[in-house]
N, CA, C, O and CB atoms as a CASP TS submission, in Angstrom:
PFRMAT TS
TARGET T0000
AUTHOR 0000-0000-0000
METHOD Language model
MODEL 1
PARENT N/A
ATOM      1  N   UNK     1       0.720  -1.041   0.365  1.00  0.00           N
ATOM      2  CA  UNK     1       0.315   0.049  -0.032  1.00  0.00           C
ATOM      3  C   UNK     1       1.144   1.057  -0.236  1.00  0.00           C
ATOM      4  O   UNK     1       2.351   1.051   0.004  1.00  0.00           O
ATOM      5  CB  UNK     1      -0.466   0.362   0.617  1.00  0.00           C
ATOM      6  N   UNK     2       0.360   2.139  -0.783  1.00  0.00           N
ATOM      7  CA  UNK     2       0.909   3.694  -0.957  1.00  0.00           C
ATOM      8  C   UNK     2       1.033   4.145   0.639  1.00  0.00           C
ATOM      9  O   UNK     2       0.327   4.070   1.644  1.00  0.00           O
ATOM     10  CB  UNK     2      -0.339   4.856  -1.949  1.00  0.00           C
ATOM     11  N   UNK     3       2.309   4.644   0.291  1.00  0.00           N
ATOM     12  CA  UNK     3       2.321   5.931   1.820  1.00  0.00           C
ATOM     13  C   UNK     3       2.028   7.108   1.466  1.00  0.00           C
ATOM     14  O   UNK     3       2.099   7.459   0.288  1.00  0.00           O
ATOM     15  CB  UNK     3       3.802   6.286   2.652  1.00  0.00           C
ATOM     16  N   UNK     4       1.745   7.702   2.195  1.00  0.00           N
ATOM     17  CA  UNK     4       1.143   9.289   1.560  1.00  0.00           C
ATOM     18  C   UNK     4       1.864  10.254   2.863  1.00  0.00           C
ATOM     19  O   UNK     4       1.824  10.180   4.092  1.00  0.00           O
ATOM     20  CB  UNK     4      -1.151   9.478   1.501  1.00  0.00           C
ATOM     21  N   UNK     5       2.548  11.202   1.850  1.00  0.00           N
ATOM     22  CA  UNK     5       3.265  12.080   2.930  1.00  0.00           C
ATOM     23  C   UNK     5       2.948  13.359   2.311  1.00  0.00           C
ATOM     24  O   UNK     5       3.429  13.609   1.206  1.00  0.00           O
ATOM     25  CB  UNK     5       4.965  11.828   3.181  1.00  0.00           C
ATOM     26  N   UNK     6       2.171  14.222   2.918  1.00  0.00           N
ATOM     27  CA  UNK     6       1.431  15.225   2.871  1.00  0.00           C
ATOM     28  C   UNK     6       3.062  16.531   2.628  1.00  0.00           C
ATOM     29  O   UNK     6       4.044  16.532   3.370  1.00  0.00           O
ATOM     30  CB  UNK     6       0.236  15.236   4.490  1.00  0.00           C
ATOM     31  N   UNK     7       2.885  17.330   1.593  1.00  0.00           N
ATOM     32  CA  UNK     7       3.754  18.301   2.061  1.00  0.00           C
ATOM     33  C   UNK     7       3.120  19.725   2.661  1.00  0.00           C
ATOM     34  O   UNK     7       2.024  20.070   2.218  1.00  0.00           O
ATOM     35  CB  UNK     7       4.640  18.560   0.923  1.00  0.00           C
ATOM     36  N   UNK     8       3.632  20.371   3.432  1.00  0.00           N
ATOM     37  CA  UNK     8       2.966  21.072   4.441  1.00  0.00           C
ATOM     38  C   UNK     8       2.667  22.443   3.316  1.00  0.00           C
ATOM     39  O   UNK     8       2.836  22.516   2.099  1.00  0.00           O
ATOM     40  CB  UNK     8       4.014  21.342   6.032  1.00  0.00           C
ATOM     41  N   UNK     9       2.280  23.205   4.075  1.00  0.00           N
ATOM     42  CA  UNK     9       1.486  24.613   3.534  1.00  0.00           C
ATOM     43  C   UNK     9       2.535  25.450   3.069  1.00  0.00           C
ATOM     44  O   UNK     9       2.192  25.968   2.006  1.00  0.00           O
ATOM     45  CB  UNK     9       0.586  25.507   4.727  1.00  0.00           C
ATOM     46  N   UNK    10       4.023  25.900   3.538  1.00  0.00           N
ATOM     47  CA  UNK    10       4.765  26.337   3.258  1.00  0.00           C
ATOM     48  C   UNK    10       5.355  26.462   2.228  1.00  0.00           C
ATOM     49  O   UNK    10       5.680  27.487   1.629  1.00  0.00           O
ATOM     50  CB  UNK    10       5.109  26.169   3.752  1.00  0.00           C
ATOM     51  N   UNK    11       5.572  25.015   1.903  1.00  0.00           N
ATOM     52  CA  UNK    11       6.065  24.467   0.518  1.00  0.00           C
ATOM     53  C   UNK    11       5.025  24.273  -0.753  1.00  0.00           C
ATOM     54  O   UNK    11       5.297  24.078  -1.937  1.00  0.00           O
ATOM     55  CB  UNK    11       6.659  23.055   0.808  1.00  0.00           C
ATOM     56  N   UNK    12       3.643  24.402  -0.054  1.00  0.00           N
ATOM     57  CA  UNK    12       2.968  24.619  -1.114  1.00  0.00           C
ATOM     58  C   UNK    12       2.832  25.489  -1.606  1.00  0.00           C
ATOM     59  O   UNK    12       2.645  25.619  -2.816  1.00  0.00           O
ATOM     60  CB  UNK    12       2.182  24.381  -1.126  1.00  0.00           C
ATOM     61  N   UNK    13       2.919  26.731  -0.394  1.00  0.00           N
ATOM     62  CA  UNK    13       3.183  28.209  -1.079  1.00  0.00           C
ATOM     63  C   UNK    13       4.021  28.216  -2.151  1.00  0.00           C
ATOM     64  O   UNK    13       3.627  28.383  -3.306  1.00  0.00           O
ATOM     65  CB  UNK    13       3.800  29.214  -0.168  1.00  0.00           C
ATOM     66  N   UNK    14       5.394  28.006  -1.769  1.00  0.00           N
ATOM     67  CA  UNK    14       6.171  28.100  -2.258  1.00  0.00           C
ATOM     68  C   UNK    14       6.004  27.693  -3.990  1.00  0.00           C
ATOM     69  O   UNK    14       6.529  28.364  -4.878  1.00  0.00           O
ATOM     70  CB  UNK    14       6.913  27.543  -1.424  1.00  0.00           C
ATOM     71  N   UNK    15       5.182  26.485  -4.226  1.00  0.00           N
ATOM     72  CA  UNK    15       5.289  26.146  -5.398  1.00  0.00           C
ATOM     73  C   UNK    15       4.683  26.333  -6.522  1.00  0.00           C
ATOM     74  O   UNK    15       5.038  26.216  -7.695  1.00  0.00           O
ATOM     75  CB  UNK    15       5.328  25.367  -5.348  1.00  0.00           C
ATOM     76  N   UNK    16       3.019  26.862  -5.642  1.00  0.00           N
ATOM     77  CA  UNK    16       1.856  28.005  -6.120  1.00  0.00           C
ATOM     78  C   UNK    16       2.964  29.143  -6.180  1.00  0.00           C
ATOM     79  O   UNK    16       2.572  29.927  -7.044  1.00  0.00           O
ATOM     80  CB  UNK    16       0.320  28.389  -4.850  1.00  0.00           C
ATOM     81  N   UNK    17       3.813  29.456  -5.811  1.00  0.00           N
ATOM     82  CA  UNK    17       4.173  31.249  -6.320  1.00  0.00           C
ATOM     83  C   UNK    17       5.241  30.882  -7.696  1.00  0.00           C
ATOM     84  O   UNK    17       5.152  31.505  -8.754  1.00  0.00           O
ATOM     85  CB  UNK    17       5.348  32.494  -4.672  1.00  0.00           C
ATOM     86  N   UNK    18       6.016  30.019  -7.518  1.00  0.00           N
ATOM     87  CA  UNK    18       6.861  29.492  -8.642  1.00  0.00           C
ATOM     88  C   UNK    18       6.003  29.408  -9.800  1.00  0.00           C
ATOM     89  O   UNK    18       6.312  30.025 -10.820  1.00  0.00           O
ATOM     90  CB  UNK    18       7.505  28.106  -8.350  1.00  0.00           C
ATOM     91  N   UNK    19       4.791  28.594  -9.736  1.00  0.00           N
ATOM     92  CA  UNK    19       3.926  27.900 -11.108  1.00  0.00           C
ATOM     93  C   UNK    19       3.309  29.413 -11.810  1.00  0.00           C
ATOM     94  O   UNK    19       3.394  29.786 -12.980  1.00  0.00           O
ATOM     95  CB  UNK    19       2.275  26.548 -10.495  1.00  0.00           C
ATOM     96  N   UNK    20       2.571  30.211 -10.447  1.00  0.00           N
ATOM     97  CA  UNK    20       1.995  32.008 -11.343  1.00  0.00           C
ATOM     98  C   UNK    20       3.548  32.517 -11.628  1.00  0.00           C
ATOM     99  O   UNK    20       3.349  33.604 -12.171  1.00  0.00           O
ATOM    100  CB  UNK    20       0.861  33.662  -9.899  1.00  0.00           C
ATOM    101  N   UNK    21       4.732  32.365 -11.574  1.00  0.00           N
ATOM    102  CA  UNK    21       5.624  33.266 -12.328  1.00  0.00           C
ATOM    103  C   UNK    21       5.897  32.978 -13.480  1.00  0.00           C
ATOM    104  O   UNK    21       6.782  33.540 -14.124  1.00  0.00           O
ATOM    105  CB  UNK    21       6.716  33.455 -11.840  1.00  0.00           C
ATOM    106  N   UNK    22       5.114  31.981 -13.938  1.00  0.00           N
ATOM    107  CA  UNK    22       5.220  31.192 -15.249  1.00  0.00           C
ATOM    108  C   UNK    22       5.973  29.933 -15.872  1.00  0.00           C
ATOM    109  O   UNK    22       5.982  29.436 -16.998  1.00  0.00           O
ATOM    110  CB  UNK    22       5.549  31.962 -15.926  1.00  0.00           C
ATOM    111  N   UNK    23       6.724  29.566 -14.431  1.00  0.00           N
ATOM    112  CA  UNK    23       7.176  28.527 -14.786  1.00  0.00           C
ATOM    113  C   UNK    23       6.629  27.164 -14.977  1.00  0.00           C
ATOM    114  O   UNK    23       5.560  26.999 -14.390  1.00  0.00           O
ATOM    115  CB  UNK    23       7.895  28.510 -14.193  1.00  0.00           C
ATOM    116  N   UNK    24       7.163  25.931 -15.774  1.00  0.00           N
ATOM    117  CA  UNK    24       6.429  25.056 -16.027  1.00  0.00           C
ATOM    118  C   UNK    24       6.198  23.683 -14.798  1.00  0.00           C
ATOM    119  O   UNK    24       7.205  23.452 -14.128  1.00  0.00           O
ATOM    120  CB  UNK    24       6.966  24.742 -17.303  1.00  0.00           C
ATOM    121  N   UNK    25       5.345  23.084 -14.594  1.00  0.00           N
ATOM    122  CA  UNK    25       4.537  22.392 -13.611  1.00  0.00           C
ATOM    123  C   UNK    25       6.238  21.175 -13.481  1.00  0.00           C
ATOM    124  O   UNK    25       6.814  21.133 -12.395  1.00  0.00           O
ATOM    125  CB  UNK    25       2.515  21.621 -14.382  1.00  0.00           C
ATOM    126  N   UNK    26       6.719  20.444 -14.535  1.00  0.00           N
ATOM    127  CA  UNK    26       7.590  19.744 -14.756  1.00  0.00           C
ATOM    128  C   UNK    26       9.109  20.213 -14.443  1.00  0.00           C
ATOM    129  O   UNK    26      10.023  19.430 -14.182  1.00  0.00           O
ATOM    130  CB  UNK    26       7.330  19.447 -15.908  1.00  0.00           C
ATOM    131  N   UNK    27       9.252  21.944 -14.529  1.00  0.00           N
ATOM    132  CA  UNK    27      10.400  22.219 -13.627  1.00  0.00           C
ATOM    133  C   UNK    27      10.544  22.617 -12.038  1.00  0.00           C
ATOM    134  O   UNK    27      11.592  22.560 -11.394  1.00  0.00           O
ATOM    135  CB  UNK    27      10.929  23.147 -14.217  1.00  0.00           C
ATOM    136  N   UNK    28       9.689  22.892 -11.713  1.00  0.00           N
ATOM    137  CA  UNK    28       8.892  22.745 -10.362  1.00  0.00           C
ATOM    138  C   UNK    28       8.678  21.690  -9.778  1.00  0.00           C
ATOM    139  O   UNK    28       8.612  21.842  -8.558  1.00  0.00           O
ATOM    140  CB  UNK    28       7.773  23.129 -10.383  1.00  0.00           C
ATOM    141  N   UNK    29       8.492  20.317 -10.250  1.00  0.00           N
ATOM    142  CA  UNK    29       7.956  19.444  -9.680  1.00  0.00           C
ATOM    143  C   UNK    29      10.127  18.496 -10.015  1.00  0.00           C
ATOM    144  O   UNK    29      10.330  17.282  -9.977  1.00  0.00           O
ATOM    145  CB  UNK    29       5.992  18.845 -10.575  1.00  0.00           C
ATOM    146  N   UNK    30      11.098  19.447 -10.251  1.00  0.00           N
ATOM    147  CA  UNK    30      12.026  18.567 -10.468  1.00  0.00           C
ATOM    148  C   UNK    30      13.013  19.767  -9.345  1.00  0.00           C
ATOM    149  O   UNK    30      13.998  19.348  -8.737  1.00  0.00           O
ATOM    150  CB  UNK    30      12.442  18.151 -12.354  1.00  0.00           C
ATOM    151  N   UNK    31      12.697  20.778  -9.264  1.00  0.00           N
ATOM    152  CA  UNK    31      13.427  21.223  -8.029  1.00  0.00           C
ATOM    153  C   UNK    31      12.876  20.930  -6.814  1.00  0.00           C
ATOM    154  O   UNK    31      13.758  20.811  -5.963  1.00  0.00           O
ATOM    155  CB  UNK    31      13.613  22.549  -8.003  1.00  0.00           C
ATOM    156  N   UNK    32      11.554  20.732  -6.306  1.00  0.00           N
ATOM    157  CA  UNK    32      11.220  20.069  -4.970  1.00  0.00           C
ATOM    158  C   UNK    32      11.472  18.682  -4.812  1.00  0.00           C
ATOM    159  O   UNK    32      11.413  18.246  -3.662  1.00  0.00           O
ATOM    160  CB  UNK    32       9.875  20.216  -4.663  1.00  0.00           C
ATOM    161  N   UNK    33      11.797  17.740  -5.931  1.00  0.00           N
ATOM    162  CA  UNK    33      12.091  16.541  -5.996  1.00  0.00           C
ATOM    163  C   UNK    33      10.580  15.744  -5.620  1.00  0.00           C
ATOM    164  O   UNK    33      10.559  14.650  -5.056  1.00  0.00           O
ATOM    165  CB  UNK    33      13.368  16.297  -5.044  1.00  0.00           C
ATOM    166  N   UNK    34       9.516  16.384  -5.974  1.00  0.00           N
ATOM    167  CA  UNK    34       8.708  15.467  -6.015  1.00  0.00           C
ATOM    168  C   UNK    34       7.788  15.379  -7.577  1.00  0.00           C
ATOM    169  O   UNK    34       7.742  16.375  -8.300  1.00  0.00           O
ATOM    170  CB  UNK    34       7.914  15.708  -4.743  1.00  0.00           C
ATOM    171  N   UNK    35       6.995  13.901  -8.019  1.00  0.00           N
ATOM    172  CA  UNK    35       6.431  14.004  -8.655  1.00  0.00           C
ATOM    173  C   UNK    35       5.674  15.267  -9.374  1.00  0.00           C
ATOM    174  O   UNK    35       5.107  16.170  -8.759  1.00  0.00           O
ATOM    175  CB  UNK    35       6.097  13.336  -8.258  1.00  0.00           C
ATOM    176  N   UNK    36       5.787  15.140 -10.955  1.00  0.00           N
ATOM    177  CA  UNK    36       4.892  16.267 -11.231  1.00  0.00           C
ATOM    178  C   UNK    36       3.237  16.276 -11.523  1.00  0.00           C
ATOM    179  O   UNK    36       2.477  17.106 -12.022  1.00  0.00           O
ATOM    180  CB  UNK    36       5.469  16.789 -12.313  1.00  0.00           C
ATOM    181  N   UNK    37       3.054  14.842 -10.920  1.00  0.00           N
ATOM    182  CA  UNK    37       1.342  15.208 -10.447  1.00  0.00           C
ATOM    183  C   UNK    37       1.051  15.383  -9.645  1.00  0.00           C
ATOM    184  O   UNK    37      -0.143  15.511  -9.374  1.00  0.00           O
ATOM    185  CB  UNK    37       0.404  14.601 -10.500  1.00  0.00           C
ATOM    186  N   UNK    38       2.111  15.497  -8.725  1.00  0.00           N
ATOM    187  CA  UNK    38       1.432  16.226  -7.019  1.00  0.00           C
ATOM    188  C   UNK    38       1.714  17.579  -7.148  1.00  0.00           C
ATOM    189  O   UNK    38       1.050  18.377  -6.486  1.00  0.00           O
ATOM    190  CB  UNK    38       2.294  15.679  -5.325  1.00  0.00           C
ATOM    191  N   UNK    39       2.671  18.003  -7.959  1.00  0.00           N
ATOM    192  CA  UNK    39       2.451  19.866  -8.632  1.00  0.00           C
ATOM    193  C   UNK    39       1.234  19.755  -9.455  1.00  0.00           C
ATOM    194  O   UNK    39       0.489  20.727  -9.328  1.00  0.00           O
ATOM    195  CB  UNK    39       3.921  20.611  -9.904  1.00  0.00           C
ATOM    196  N   UNK    40       0.991  19.210  -9.938  1.00  0.00           N
ATOM    197  CA  UNK    40      -0.396  19.544 -10.858  1.00  0.00           C
ATOM    198  C   UNK    40      -1.582  19.568 -10.330  1.00  0.00           C
ATOM    199  O   UNK    40      -2.548  20.317 -10.472  1.00  0.00           O
ATOM    200  CB  UNK    40      -0.657  18.658 -11.880  1.00  0.00           C
ATOM    201  N   UNK    41      -1.307  18.320  -9.479  1.00  0.00           N
ATOM    202  CA  UNK    41      -3.067  18.387  -8.737  1.00  0.00           C
ATOM    203  C   UNK    41      -3.051  19.507  -7.805  1.00  0.00           C
ATOM    204  O   UNK    41      -4.030  20.254  -7.803  1.00  0.00           O
ATOM    205  CB  UNK    41      -3.628  16.857  -7.669  1.00  0.00           C
ATOM    206  N   UNK    42      -2.060  19.736  -6.998  1.00  0.00           N
ATOM    207  CA  UNK    42      -1.897  21.322  -6.010  1.00  0.00           C
ATOM    208  C   UNK    42      -2.243  22.519  -7.340  1.00  0.00           C
ATOM    209  O   UNK    42      -3.139  23.358  -7.237  1.00  0.00           O
ATOM    210  CB  UNK    42       0.300  21.649  -5.164  1.00  0.00           C
ATOM    211  N   UNK    43      -1.426  22.397  -8.446  1.00  0.00           N
ATOM    212  CA  UNK    43      -1.732  23.725  -8.950  1.00  0.00           C
ATOM    213  C   UNK    43      -3.472  23.802  -9.728  1.00  0.00           C
ATOM    214  O   UNK    43      -4.255  24.749  -9.653  1.00  0.00           O
ATOM    215  CB  UNK    43      -0.386  24.065 -10.149  1.00  0.00           C
ATOM    216  N   UNK    44      -3.626  22.809 -10.261  1.00  0.00           N
ATOM    217  CA  UNK    44      -5.473  22.707 -10.619  1.00  0.00           C
ATOM    218  C   UNK    44      -6.231  23.070  -9.196  1.00  0.00           C
ATOM    219  O   UNK    44      -7.358  23.512  -9.416  1.00  0.00           O
ATOM    220  CB  UNK    44      -6.104  20.763 -11.156  1.00  0.00           C
ATOM    221  N   UNK    45      -5.838  22.981  -7.533  1.00  0.00           N
ATOM    222  CA  UNK    45      -6.951  22.653  -6.873  1.00  0.00           C
ATOM    223  C   UNK    45      -6.576  24.689  -6.250  1.00  0.00           C
ATOM    224  O   UNK    45      -7.250  25.528  -5.652  1.00  0.00           O
ATOM    225  CB  UNK    45      -6.885  20.819  -5.586  1.00  0.00           C
ATOM    226  N   UNK    46      -5.756  24.673  -6.595  1.00  0.00           N
ATOM    227  CA  UNK    46      -5.431  26.189  -5.940  1.00  0.00           C
ATOM    228  C   UNK    46      -6.057  27.210  -7.379  1.00  0.00           C
ATOM    229  O   UNK    46      -6.441  28.358  -7.158  1.00  0.00           O
ATOM    230  CB  UNK    46      -3.246  26.465  -5.535  1.00  0.00           C
ATOM    231  N   UNK    47      -6.083  26.767  -8.462  1.00  0.00           N
ATOM    232  CA  UNK    47      -6.627  27.368  -9.841  1.00  0.00           C
ATOM    233  C   UNK    47      -8.400  27.205  -9.216  1.00  0.00           C
ATOM    234  O   UNK    47      -9.154  28.176  -9.150  1.00  0.00           O
ATOM    235  CB  UNK    47      -6.065  26.175 -11.635  1.00  0.00           C
ATOM    236  N   UNK    48      -8.722  26.067  -8.890  1.00  0.00           N
ATOM    237  CA  UNK    48     -10.376  25.872  -8.664  1.00  0.00           C
ATOM    238  C   UNK    48     -10.565  26.575  -7.571  1.00  0.00           C
ATOM    239  O   UNK    48     -11.166  27.628  -7.788  1.00  0.00           O
ATOM    240  CB  UNK    48     -10.997  24.351  -8.427  1.00  0.00           C
ATOM    241  N   UNK    49     -10.203  26.338  -6.208  1.00  0.00           N
ATOM    242  CA  UNK    49     -10.512  26.920  -5.285  1.00  0.00           C
ATOM    243  C   UNK    49      -9.999  28.720  -4.918  1.00  0.00           C
ATOM    244  O   UNK    49     -10.681  29.623  -4.434  1.00  0.00           O
ATOM    245  CB  UNK    49     -10.122  25.935  -4.462  1.00  0.00           C
ATOM    246  N   UNK    50      -8.898  28.726  -5.266  1.00  0.00           N
ATOM    247  CA  UNK    50      -8.041  29.906  -4.797  1.00  0.00           C
ATOM    248  C   UNK    50      -7.259  29.905  -3.859  1.00  0.00           C
ATOM    249  O   UNK    50      -6.812  31.011  -3.555  1.00  0.00           O
ATOM    250  CB  UNK    50      -8.622  30.833  -4.500  1.00  0.00           C
ATOM    251  N   UNK    51      -6.867  28.895  -3.177  1.00  0.00           N
ATOM    252  CA  UNK    51      -6.310  28.164  -2.124  1.00  0.00           C
ATOM    253  C   UNK    51      -5.244  26.984  -2.325  1.00  0.00           C
ATOM    254  O   UNK    51      -5.424  25.978  -3.012  1.00  0.00           O
ATOM    255  CB  UNK    51      -7.380  27.667  -1.490  1.00  0.00           C
ATOM    256  N   UNK    52      -4.099  27.306  -1.591  1.00  0.00           N
ATOM    257  CA  UNK    52      -3.484  25.444  -1.672  1.00  0.00           C
ATOM    258  C   UNK    52      -3.567  25.113  -0.116  1.00  0.00           C
ATOM    259  O   UNK    52      -3.128  24.006   0.192  1.00  0.00           O
ATOM    260  CB  UNK    52      -1.385  25.118  -2.350  1.00  0.00           C
ATOM    261  N   UNK    53      -3.965  25.749   0.702  1.00  0.00           N
ATOM    262  CA  UNK    53      -4.111  25.182   2.342  1.00  0.00           C
ATOM    263  C   UNK    53      -5.526  24.113   2.251  1.00  0.00           C
ATOM    264  O   UNK    53      -6.655  24.336   1.813  1.00  0.00           O
ATOM    265  CB  UNK    53      -4.480  26.798   3.701  1.00  0.00           C
ATOM    266  N   UNK    54      -4.887  22.814   2.896  1.00  0.00           N
ATOM    267  CA  UNK    54      -6.152  22.231   3.124  1.00  0.00           C
ATOM    268  C   UNK    54      -6.867  22.012   4.332  1.00  0.00           C
ATOM    269  O   UNK    54      -6.483  21.975   5.501  1.00  0.00           O
ATOM    270  CB  UNK    54      -6.103  21.222   2.681  1.00  0.00           C
ATOM    271  N   UNK    55      -7.909  21.885   3.846  1.00  0.00           N
ATOM    272  CA  UNK    55      -9.115  21.796   5.552  1.00  0.00           C
ATOM    273  C   UNK    55      -8.587  20.685   6.370  1.00  0.00           C
ATOM    274  O   UNK    55      -8.331  19.525   6.049  1.00  0.00           O
ATOM    275  CB  UNK    55     -11.147  21.247   5.271  1.00  0.00           C
ATOM    276  N   UNK    56      -8.472  21.352   7.595  1.00  0.00           N
ATOM    277  CA  UNK    56      -8.311  20.505   8.750  1.00  0.00           C
ATOM    278  C   UNK    56      -9.628  19.748   9.288  1.00  0.00           C
ATOM    279  O   UNK    56     -10.520  20.537   9.597  1.00  0.00           O
ATOM    280  CB  UNK    56      -7.752  21.371   9.837  1.00  0.00           C
ATOM    281  N   UNK    57      -9.975  18.235   9.485  1.00  0.00           N
ATOM    282  CA  UNK    57     -11.029  18.058  10.184  1.00  0.00           C
ATOM    283  C   UNK    57     -11.492  17.635   9.252  1.00  0.00           C
ATOM    284  O   UNK    57     -12.459  18.312   8.899  1.00  0.00           O
ATOM    285  CB  UNK    57     -11.646  18.947  10.874  1.00  0.00           C
ATOM    286  N   UNK    58     -11.298  16.840   8.649  1.00  0.00           N
ATOM    287  CA  UNK    58     -12.295  16.343   7.713  1.00  0.00           C
ATOM    288  C   UNK    58     -12.842  14.587   7.769  1.00  0.00           C
ATOM    289  O   UNK    58     -12.188  13.668   8.263  1.00  0.00           O
ATOM    290  CB  UNK    58     -11.592  16.680   6.288  1.00  0.00           C
ATOM    291  N   UNK    59     -13.997  14.494   7.217  1.00  0.00           N
ATOM    292  CA  UNK    59     -14.555  12.848   7.557  1.00  0.00           C
ATOM    293  C   UNK    59     -15.985  13.341   8.142  1.00  0.00           C
ATOM    294  O   UNK    59     -16.430  14.464   7.905  1.00  0.00           O
ATOM    295  CB  UNK    59     -13.439  11.739   8.965  1.00  0.00           C
ATOM    296  N   UNK    60     -16.636  12.401   8.913  1.00  0.00           N
ATOM    297  CA  UNK    60     -17.848  12.077   9.329  1.00  0.00           C
ATOM    298  C   UNK    60     -17.992  13.218  10.637  1.00  0.00           C
ATOM    299  O   UNK    60     -16.942  13.273  11.278  1.00  0.00           O
ATOM    300  CB  UNK    60     -17.934  10.387   9.691  1.00  0.00           C
ATOM    301  N   UNK    61     -18.725  13.837  10.986  1.00  0.00           N
ATOM    302  CA  UNK    61     -18.691  14.258  12.283  1.00  0.00           C
ATOM    303  C   UNK    61     -19.714  13.217  12.721  1.00  0.00           C
ATOM    304  O   UNK    61     -20.667  12.685  12.151  1.00  0.00           O
ATOM    305  CB  UNK    61     -19.012  15.843  12.551  1.00  0.00           C
ATOM    306  N   UNK    62     -19.089  13.100  14.141  1.00  0.00           N
ATOM    307  CA  UNK    62     -19.194  12.016  15.323  1.00  0.00           C
ATOM    308  C   UNK    62     -20.838  12.799  15.473  1.00  0.00           C
ATOM    309  O   UNK    62     -20.921  14.025  15.392  1.00  0.00           O
ATOM    310  CB  UNK    62     -17.730  12.102  16.999  1.00  0.00           C
ATOM    311  N   UNK    63     -21.937  12.031  15.670  1.00  0.00           N
ATOM    312  CA  UNK    63     -22.649  12.271  16.971  1.00  0.00           C
ATOM    313  C   UNK    63     -23.406  11.498  17.716  1.00  0.00           C
ATOM    314  O   UNK    63     -23.151  10.315  17.492  1.00  0.00           O
ATOM    315  CB  UNK    63     -23.335  13.091  16.879  1.00  0.00           C
ATOM    316  N   UNK    64     -24.238  11.653  18.515  1.00  0.00           N
ATOM    317  CA  UNK    64     -24.849  11.009  19.404  1.00  0.00           C
ATOM    318  C   UNK    64     -26.154  10.770  19.290  1.00  0.00           C
ATOM    319  O   UNK    64     -27.083  11.560  19.127  1.00  0.00           O
ATOM    320  CB  UNK    64     -24.657  11.489  20.376  1.00  0.00           C
ATOM    321  N   UNK    65     -26.135   9.139  19.430  1.00  0.00           N
ATOM    322  CA  UNK    65     -28.098   8.756  19.442  1.00  0.00           C
ATOM    323  C   UNK    65     -28.495   8.632  20.243  1.00  0.00           C
ATOM    324  O   UNK    65     -28.122   9.241  21.246  1.00  0.00           O
ATOM    325  CB  UNK    65     -28.821   7.691  18.962  1.00  0.00           C
ATOM    326  N   UNK    66     -29.435   7.803  20.241  1.00  0.00           N
ATOM    327  CA  UNK    66     -30.238   7.443  22.348  1.00  0.00           C
ATOM    328  C   UNK    66     -29.408   6.497  22.278  1.00  0.00           C
ATOM    329  O   UNK    66     -28.290   7.013  22.262  1.00  0.00           O
ATOM    330  CB  UNK    66     -32.319   6.763  22.965  1.00  0.00           C
ATOM    331  N   UNK    67     -29.320   5.209  22.220  1.00  0.00           N
ATOM    332  CA  UNK    67     -28.700   4.437  22.372  1.00  0.00           C
ATOM    333  C   UNK    67     -27.847   4.566  22.649  1.00  0.00           C
ATOM    334  O   UNK    67     -27.542   3.686  23.454  1.00  0.00           O
ATOM    335  CB  UNK    67     -28.672   3.953  21.878  1.00  0.00           C
ATOM    336  N   UNK    68     -26.609   5.653  22.366  1.00  0.00           N
ATOM    337  CA  UNK    68     -25.117   5.804  23.403  1.00  0.00           C
ATOM    338  C   UNK    68     -25.812   6.609  24.508  1.00  0.00           C
ATOM    339  O   UNK    68     -25.252   6.535  25.602  1.00  0.00           O
ATOM    340  CB  UNK    68     -23.506   6.836  22.634  1.00  0.00           C
ATOM    341  N   UNK    69     -26.720   7.227  24.457  1.00  0.00           N
ATOM    342  CA  UNK    69     -26.763   7.999  25.677  1.00  0.00           C
ATOM    343  C   UNK    69     -27.819   6.905  26.630  1.00  0.00           C
ATOM    344  O   UNK    69     -27.596   7.107  27.823  1.00  0.00           O
ATOM    345  CB  UNK    69     -27.423   9.757  25.353  1.00  0.00           C
ATOM    346  N   UNK    70     -28.729   5.984  26.453  1.00  0.00           N
ATOM    347  CA  UNK    70     -28.894   5.184  27.499  1.00  0.00           C
ATOM    348  C   UNK    70     -27.264   4.221  27.783  1.00  0.00           C
ATOM    349  O   UNK    70     -27.030   4.221  28.992  1.00  0.00           O
ATOM    350  CB  UNK    70     -30.323   4.228  27.087  1.00  0.00           C
ATOM    351  N   UNK    71     -26.768   3.875  27.418  1.00  0.00           N
ATOM    352  CA  UNK    71     -25.858   2.986  27.644  1.00  0.00           C
ATOM    353  C   UNK    71     -24.930   3.957  28.616  1.00  0.00           C
ATOM    354  O   UNK    71     -24.492   3.392  29.618  1.00  0.00           O
ATOM    355  CB  UNK    71     -25.211   2.349  26.252  1.00  0.00           C
ATOM    356  N   UNK    72     -24.586   5.326  28.441  1.00  0.00           N
ATOM    357  CA  UNK    72     -24.156   6.266  29.364  1.00  0.00           C
ATOM    358  C   UNK    72     -24.673   6.058  30.939  1.00  0.00           C
ATOM    359  O   UNK    72     -24.114   6.059  32.036  1.00  0.00           O
ATOM    360  CB  UNK    72     -24.607   7.585  28.804  1.00  0.00           C
ATOM    361  N   UNK    73     -26.281   5.847  30.379  1.00  0.00           N
ATOM    362  CA  UNK    73     -26.590   6.600  31.872  1.00  0.00           C
ATOM    363  C   UNK    73     -27.101   5.126  32.308  1.00  0.00           C
ATOM    364  O   UNK    73     -28.101   5.109  33.025  1.00  0.00           O
ATOM    365  CB  UNK    73     -27.964   8.190  31.995  1.00  0.00           C
ATOM    366  N   UNK    74     -26.569   3.996  31.980  1.00  0.00           N
ATOM    367  CA  UNK    74     -26.423   2.773  32.458  1.00  0.00           C
ATOM    368  C   UNK    74     -25.080   2.229  33.230  1.00  0.00           C
ATOM    369  O   UNK    74     -24.896   1.394  34.115  1.00  0.00           O
ATOM    370  CB  UNK    74     -26.667   2.065  31.402  1.00  0.00           C
ATOM    371  N   UNK    75     -24.280   3.051  32.516  1.00  0.00           N
ATOM    372  CA  UNK    75     -22.888   2.887  32.745  1.00  0.00           C
ATOM    373  C   UNK    75     -22.668   3.398  34.425  1.00  0.00           C
ATOM    374  O   UNK    75     -22.562   2.753  35.469  1.00  0.00           O
ATOM    375  CB  UNK    75     -21.988   3.852  31.531  1.00  0.00           C
ATOM    376  N   UNK    76     -22.657   5.200  34.051  1.00  0.00           N
ATOM    377  CA  UNK    76     -22.687   6.087  35.297  1.00  0.00           C
ATOM    378  C   UNK    76     -23.652   6.554  36.033  1.00  0.00           C
ATOM    379  O   UNK    76     -23.398   7.263  37.007  1.00  0.00           O
ATOM    380  CB  UNK    76     -22.223   7.025  35.116  1.00  0.00           C
TER
END
């Protein structure tokens, strides 16, 4: 299974800045030593959303249902 290493926000910002200067995706990827698909996806996300920073805390929100409340009441 592939191991995922996220780029920090500072590095993402530097990459986006170089791409905004007119550098190619290939040259930016070579400079940072990462795959050009990673740079391309970050650039595409930046163009779509206007930001390169990831949202924190994604995923399904936790909720408490009636069954959980009854179990907690019985325990305590």
